[in-house]
C-alpha positions as CSV (number, residue, x, y, z in Angstrom):
1,M,135.8,121.7,104.4
2,A,139.0,122.3,102.4
3,V,140.8,119.6,101.0
4,Y,144.6,119.7,100.9
5,N,147.2,117.7,98.8
6,E,150.4,116.5,100.0
7,L,152.4,119.2,98.3
8,Q,150.0,122.0,100.1
9,L,150.1,120.3,103.7
10,S,154.0,119.9,103.4
11,S,154.2,123.6,102.5
12,F,152.0,124.5,105.4
13,I,154.2,122.3,107.9
14,D,157.3,124.1,106.5
15,Q,155.9,127.5,107.3
16,V,154.9,126.4,110.7
17,F,158.3,125.1,111.7
18,E,160.0,128.1,110.2
19,R,157.9,130.2,112.4
20,L,158.5,128.2,115.5
21,R,162.2,128.5,114.8
22,G,161.9,132.4,114.8
23,I,159.6,132.3,117.8
24,E,162.5,130.1,119.5
25,A,165.1,132.4,118.6
26,Q,163.2,135.4,120.1
27,L,162.6,133.2,123.4
28,A,166.1,133.0,123.5
29,I,167.0,136.5,123.0
30,L,164.4,137.7,125.7
31,S,165.6,135.0,128.2
32,E,169.3,136.1,127.6
33,K,168.2,139.9,128.4
34,A,166.0,139.0,131.5
35,G,169.0,137.0,132.7
36,V,167.1,133.7,132.8
37,P,168.9,130.8,131.4
38,Y,167.2,129.1,128.4
39,E,168.0,125.9,126.6
40,A,166.0,125.4,123.6
41,P,164.7,121.7,123.4
42,S,166.1,121.2,120.0
43,Q,169.7,121.7,121.5
44,T,169.9,118.5,123.4
45,V,168.3,116.4,120.6
46,P,170.7,114.7,117.7
47,P,170.1,116.1,114.5
48,E,169.0,112.8,113.0
49,V,165.8,113.1,115.4
50,L,165.2,116.5,114.5
51,E,165.3,115.7,110.8
52,L,162.5,113.3,111.3
53,V,160.8,115.7,113.4
54,Q,160.7,118.2,110.7
55,R,159.6,115.8,108.2
56,G,156.6,114.9,110.2
57,D,157.7,111.5,111.1
58,R,157.2,111.7,114.9
59,M,157.0,108.1,115.5
60,G,160.2,107.5,113.4
61,A,161.8,110.5,115.7
62,M,160.7,108.7,119.0
63,R,162.5,105.4,117.6
64,K,165.6,107.1,116.6
65,Y,166.0,109.0,119.7
66,R,165.2,105.9,122.0
67,E,167.8,104.1,119.7
68,L,170.5,106.7,120.0
69,T,170.0,107.5,123.8
70,G,168.7,104.2,125.3
71,C,166.0,106.1,127.0
72,G,162.4,104.8,127.5
73,M,159.1,105.4,125.5
74,A,157.8,107.9,128.0
75,D,161.1,109.9,127.9
76,A,161.1,109.9,124.2
77,Q,157.5,111.1,123.8
78,E,158.0,113.5,126.3
79,T,161.3,114.9,124.4
80,I,159.7,114.7,121.0
81,A,156.3,116.4,122.1
82,K,158.7,119.6,123.1
83,L,159.9,120.0,119.5
């Protein structure tokens, strides 16, 4: 079993997020060409929340999302899970 340090894990997470951004961009292009509306989950989330998610702080992101939107925990969990 491999053991990774914090810097290595952070690098892997950054790579995953970069790949996901590329996939999301491609999905938007394909949806547009197919005439199917597509709204990326990240378009409806405040930038402060996205930053927390990108740093790997999903709990902090849920708290911030609830603080900014006034939604309940279930809605916050669902929104953050989509990111």
